[in-house]
C-alpha positions in Angstrom: -9.1 -8.2 7.9 -8.2 -11.5 9.7 -11.2 -12.8 11.7 -11.6 -16.3 12.9 -13.9 -17.7 11.4 -13.4 -20.0 9.0 -16.6 -21.0 7.0 -18.1 -19.2 4.1 -21.3 -19.9 2.6 -22.4 -20.9 -0.9 -24.7 -19.6 -3.3 -28.7 -21.4 -2.2 -29.8 -23.2 -4.8 -33.0 -22.0 -6.2 -34.9 -25.7 -6.8 -38.7 -25.4 -6.8 -39.5 -22.7 -3.7 -37.1 -24.6 -1.1 -33.4 -22.5 -0.7 -30.7 -24.6 0.2 -27.2 -23.0 2.1 -24.3 -25.2 2.8 -21.0 -24.3 4.7 -17.2 -24.9 3.8 -14.3 -24.6 6.1 -11.3 -23.0 4.7 -9.0 -25.9 5.5 -11.9 -27.7 3.3 -11.3 -25.4 0.7 -7.9 -25.9 1.5 -8.0 -29.3 0.3 -10.0 -28.8 -3.4 -6.8 -28.6 -6.0 -8.8 -25.6 -7.8 -10.5 -23.3 -7.7 -13.3 -24.0 -9.4 -17.1 -24.7 -8.2 -15.8 -22.3 -5.6 -18.2 -19.4 -5.5 -15.7 -15.5 -4.5 -17.2 -15.8 -0.8 -15.6 -18.6 -0.4 -11.7 -18.0 -2.5 -11.6 -14.4 -0.5 -12.2 -16.7 2.4 -9.0 -18.4 0.9 -6.8 -15.7 1.4 -8.0 -13.8 3.9 -6.7 -17.1 5.5 -3.3 -17.1 4.1 -3.4 -13.5 4.4 -3.4 -14.2 8.4 -1.0 -17.0 8.3 1.6 -15.0 6.5 1.5 -12.2 8.8 1.2 -13.9 11.4 4.5 -16.2 10.4 5.8 -12.5 9.9 5.2 -11.5 13.8 6.2 -15.1 15.3 9.9 -14.0 13.3 10.0 -11.6 14.5 9.5 -12.3 18.0 12.1 -14.9 17.4 14.7 -12.2 16.3 14.2 -10.3 19.0 14.1 -13.5 21.4 17.2 -13.9 19.7 19.0 -11.2 20.0 18.0 -11.3 24.1 20.1 -14.9 24.8 22.8 -13.7 22.7 23.2 -10.7 25.1 22.3 -12.1 28.0 25.0 -14.7 27.9 27.8 -12.3 26.0 26.8 -10.7 30.3 26.7 -14.5 31.1 30.7 -15.3 29.6 31.6 -11.6 31.5 30.3 -12.6 34.6 32.6 -16.2 33.8 35.4 -14.4 33.4 35.8 -12.2 35.3 35.0 -13.9 38.7 37.4 -16.9 37.2 40.3 -13.9 37.2 39.4 -13.1 41.7 39.5 -17.1 41.8 42.8 -17.3 39.6 43.6 -14.2 41.8 43.0 -15.5 45.4 44.9 -19.2 44.8 47.9 -17.3 43.5 47.8 -15.4 47.1 49.8 -18.8 49.4 47.9 -19.8 52.4 48.8 -18.1 56.0 47.7 -20.0 58.5 46.9 -18.7 61.6 45.2 -19.4 65.4 42.9 -17.1 66.6 43.3 -16.2 71.0 40.2 -14.9 72.6 41.2 -11.4 73.4 41.5 -11.7 68.9 45.4 -11.3 68.6 46.1 -14.1 64.7 49.5 -15.5 65.6 50.3 -16.9 62.4 52.1 -20.2 61.8 
């Protein structure tokens, strides 16, 4: 269960007829060094928060792994294209240069 609500309500005090409710955010609770003094709801909110963070971390790691695989496949494809282009370039450069002129009637004369 994930939720964006990071506040919890402490139990109401019963001093006289007044009831006070204080809310502590998960971030405040995480700063505490112990669970002492926390209500069950506050402890559960910390657990829910940690589970949510762990889930989000795993989703991010999976997305990163997928992106890395995609980038590696693209790099391999680009390497193959580069090798093909270099092969064509070497073939073109290996052919001897033969210059000629084209006359108005379309005939080519080589020099």
